[in-house]
N, C-alpha and C positions, 0 to 999 in steps of 0.2 A: 500407625506399626513400622518401624524400619524393617530393611530391607534383608536381614540376617534373617529376625525372627519372622517375616512372611516366607523365606526359603524353608526354613525348618517347618512350615506347618503347609504348605505346597508338598514337601517330600515326605510329611507322614500322611495327609490325603491321597497321594498316589499309591503309598504300599497300601493302606488300608480299602482303596477302591476296589483292586479286583476280588478280594474276600468279601467286600460287598454285595458285587456282581452275582457271586456264586451261590450265594443265599437269599438275594434278595432280587434279584432280576424280574423273578416271575415267580408265581406259585410250586410250589417241589410236592410232589406225593399226592399231590391234589387233581390235577387235571383228568389224568389216567381210570379215575376211578367218579369222575364228578356225576356224570351220567346214570353209574350204576347207584350211585348215594342219595340222588335226586328219588329216583324211581323204589327203589326195595326200602330204602328207611325214611324217606321224606312221602310217598305214595303219590309222586308226578308222576304224567306220562311224558315220554318222549317228544311230543307235540307242545306241552307246557313248557319244559327246557329248552326246545328251539325257539319256544315263545320268548324264555327269560335273556336269550341271548340278545335277540333282536331289541329288548328294552335294554342292555346293556349298552349295544353300537348306539342307540338314539340317546340314552343321557351321556356316553361320550361326548357326542357332537354339540350338545347344550350346555356341558358343562367345562369342555374348552374357554370359553369367556370368562366362566365363574374363576377356574385355576389360575389362568394368568394375571388375573386382579389379586388373587390369594397371595401369588408367587411373588407378586413385583413388591407385596406388602411386607410378609415376613421374611425374604431371601431364602437363598437355595438350601441348605442346609435343614430349615426349621420345614421347608416343604418336603422334605425327603422325610424326617422323621413325622411328621403331618401324614404325607400319605401311606405310610407303609402302618400308622396308627388305625386309620380307617379302614384299610386292608383286614387289619385284625380283628376290627369289628365287625364287617361282611362276615366274616368265618363263624365269628361267636353267634351273629344274627342264625346264620347257616343251621348250626348244631342245636339251637335252640329254640329254634323257628318250627311252626307247625302247619302255613298254610299259607297261598300264593302269594296274597299282597306282602308279606313281610321280606318273599325272599325278592319282590320287586322293589323294595325296600333296600333291601341287601346289594343289587345290582348297582342300583345309585349312586349308594356309599362307593363300591368299588369300581365304578365308574371314575368316580371323583378323585380315590385314593392313586390308581392308574395314572389320572390325568394330571396331576401333581408329579407323580414319579416320573412320567415321560419328559416332561419340561425341564426337570432340574435335574435328572443324574447328569444327563452327556453334557449339559450346559456348567454346571457343578466342576466336571473333569475337567472342562474348557476352560476354566475360571481356573484352572489351578495349577496349569501346565505353564513352565518357565516362556515364556515370549521370545520365539527363535524360529528361524527358518524351517526349520524340523520338528515345528509343533505341531502340525498334523500328522508327520510319523507315528510321534510319540502318542498321539492319545490313540492312533490306531493301534502301537505296540498295548496299552496299559488296557485301551478298554476291548482287544483281541486275547490277551492273557485272563481278563476276569468272565470274557465269556465261554471260553476254554472250561474253566472252572466250573462255570454254571452247567455246561453241556454235560461234563465228564459226571457231575452229581446228579443233574435231570435223570442220566441213564441209568445211575443208578438205585432213586427213587421209582423211575418209571418200572423199572423191574421188579422190585420188591414190592410197591403199592398194593398189586392185584392181589398178592398171596396174603396182606397183610389185612387187605377188606374182609377175605374170607375169613380169618379169624375172628375180625372186630370192625364193622364199618367205618366207626368213628375211628378208629389207630392211624390211618391215614389223614385224618384232617387233624387230628391234636399234632400229629407230627409236623405239618403243615406251620399251625399257630408257632410250633416251637422256630420253626426258619423264621418266621416275621419277625419274632419277638427278638431272636438274637438280631435281627437283620436293622431293628430298630437299636440295638445296644451299640452295634457299629457306627450306626449312623450320628447317633449322638456322639461318636468320637469323631467324628470331622467338625473340622476348622474353616467357617465361614473366612474367604481369603477378601480381605475390604481391600479393595482398588483404591488410590488417591485419583479419584475425578473433581474437576471443578465444579463446584453447583452453580447451575442458571442460576441467573438473576429473577426471572419468574419462574415460578413451580405450575405444571400444569398436571393439572390433574392424572392419576392414574390412567382413569376411562380414554382421557384425550391419548397419553402415549400409547396406551394397547390400540385404539384406535389407529394411528399415527402410523404404528405397525404392520397392520393388518395390511393396510390401504399400499404400504409400500409391495408387503408380498405378494400381493395377488397384481401388482401392476410390474413385475421384476418374471420377464419373460421366460429366463435361465431359471427362475427359481419354480415358477409353478410348472416348466418342462420338469425338471428334479424332480419336486411332490407327487408328478403325474405317474411317474415313474418307480419310484418307490413305491406309492400306494398300487398300484398296478400289477405290483412284484408280492406284495404284501397279500392280496385278495387272493391271486392264483396260488400261492403257498396254501392257504388256508383252502381251498376249494380242489386242488392236488392230494392236500390231506386226506382228506373227507371221502373221495372218490378212489384213493387209494385202499384205504381201507374196507369200503364198499364190494371193489374188485376182490382182494385177498379174500374175503366172505364170499364171493360167488365163486369164486373154485373151492372153494371147500377148504382155506387155510383157517386155521382153529386160533382162538381169541387170546388164548396162552403166546402160541407161536408169532400169531402178531406185534405183541408187547415185549416178544424177545427180540424181533427187527428192528422196532421202533427203538430200542433200549442201543442194538448195536449201532443204528444211525445218526442217535443221538451221541454217542463216543467218537466216532468219525466225524461229524459235525465240529466238534470240539476242536480234535485237531487240526481241522482247517481252517478255523476261525484266526487262529494266527499266524495264519500265513495272507492276512488282508492285502496287508501291505506290498509282499510281492504280485499279486494279483490284480492291484492297481499299477504300479509299475509294469506290467506285460501288457495290458489292455487298454487303460488311460480311460480316455471319454465313451469306451463301446462297453465297459465291464457292467453295467447297469444291464443294457440291451443283451448281452449276452448272457443274463442270467435270468431275465425275464425268457427269452427264447428256449433255454434251456429246459425251464417247466412247462413251454407249450411243446415242444416237439417230443417231449418226453410222454406227454399227456397220448400225444397222438400214437406215441409207438405202441404204450402200454394198451391204450385202443386196440389196434391190429391185431398184438398177439394173444388177446384174449380172442377173437373173432375168430383165430386160424386152428385148423385142427391139428392142435399140437398136445400133448400131453400138460397135466395141473400143475406138475412139478416143474417142467419146463418153465409154464409163466410163472408160475411164482419166482424161481429166481430171475427170469427175466426183469421183472417189476422191483425186486428186491435188489437188484445190482443200478438200475436205472435211476429207482428210487433216491440211494443212497449218494447218490451222482446231486440230485435235487438237496440232499440233508447240504452236501459240500457247501453246494451255492447257495444255500440258506446262509450257515456261519459266515462265508464272506458278508453278504448283503446287511446282515444287520450290525456287522460293525461299519463296512464302507460308505451305510448311511449318514450314519453320524457325520463322519469325517465332513463329505463332501455337503451336508448341511452346515457345519461350523466353518466350512468355505465362508460364511457371507455373516462377517467374524463381529460385526459392529455391536457391542455388547447390550447394547438396551431395543435389540432387535432379535437378535438370537431365542428367548424365551419363546416370543409369538412364531419363531419362525417353528417351534417344535412341537407348539400346538395349533398351529395351521395344520402341518403335518399329520396330526391325530386327526383332526376334523377330516383331509382328504384321505386319509387311510380310508375311517370308516364309512364313508359315502360312496368310495370307489368298492370297497367291502360288500356292503349291504345291495350295491347292483350286481356284481360281478358272482356274489351267494345268490340273487334272485333268476338270474339268467338259468346259472346252473338248476338251481330247483326247480324249474317252470321244464326245462329240460329232460328231467327225470319223469315227466306227465306222460311224457309222450313217448320214452323209448328206455331202455334198459340201461345199466351201467356202462355195460361194454360202449356201444355207439355213443351213448353222452358223451365220455373221456374223449372217445375218436376225436366228436365235431366239436366238443367246449376247445378240447386242445387246438385245432383248425383256426377253429373263428377266432379264438384271442391270439395266436400265431400273428394273424392277420393287424386284428388292434394295436399288438406291441410292435409290429414293421412300422404302424401308421403313427404313435408316439413316438418312437426312435428318430423318423425323418424331422419331425418337433425339436426334438431333442437334439437333434445333431448339432456338434460344439456350441454347446449351452452348459454342458455340465464336467465337472470334475476339474477344473483349471483350478490355478492358485488364486488366494485372493486380489491380487493386484492385477490379473488378467481380466475382472471382467470391468464394463464400465462403469461407472458412479454411482447411475440410475440402478443400476442391478444389485449394487452391495449396501449402498447408504440410505438411511433414511431422509429425504430433503426438509428440514426445518425450517 
């Protein structure tokens, strides 16, 4: 493939990628009604739905080794297409399935689908960018543009999915399937960029290459620090979201109003996702720590404001304003974490890095969620929000000390052992 043709293909990929992200980064129309759909249409209990999510987290960890092998065998583009196709299959099973065992199977398929997407999408974008000193900035700009479109669309779908559910509970799921189908069509129009790499004299097996990649990842102190902080932020975002909704319900805010609040915050998140580069320049190596502390400190404030004798409307306003700040941080986090991981630029380890990120994310999320769940057995949501926020502020500070001067550097600023696999 000549360089001119390769440049044309890369340009096409860069134009298509933000549109792909808009429709295919996550399920649209679905998550806001998932619990209601399983309970009212499929007859599951809340405990059943929570158990399904536990199965999903476990499957996500186990599937990582499988999806890495598949991605290395079939390439990034086909992995993206296959991942979305598996997600479509999961939705079909959910629509037609009528017993718990089938829904467990659907979650296993979903874990493989998102596993393939998670390790292929960002690496595909990274491989399609021009090799310049501004590569990280270009990556963040394109990814931020796509994430902003995704956030705006998600805000719209979140707002109307609840109303559509009242009309017919299958409509939001069918609309979600339509988005996945459109995503598959876009992905099929991507161009796989084949770089001119010298073939090694001896071919190692895929499993050996993967093993070698993971050995490197868990030997690199810088990469371990990065993955740990990224995972902690994701776990805190998940817990904070659940706690925030419970707090708003506790002080008497209706479900419809909560949906409108979430839609507004999605819009704001989309606006700030495009500014990730600016925040990175301003805060540099401290950006992830600031995001994590923002979440935990706001949880402390939310807990405190609901414990004092203040009008419920004032409490709701404070929680909404502070949660909007968290959503802004979330938009920046979703973009900047990919840029930081992409700093480990050796091609044959980037897939493993994203896979290791998924494993650590799910492990930390399971641990933090378990602590947050057990806490609610001993106290109400107000005290639990305050306590969890305070405890994990301390945890974030400890991780930050370990992470100091290890994250956010340019590729050439890392030691060789922290960037490359030793051959």
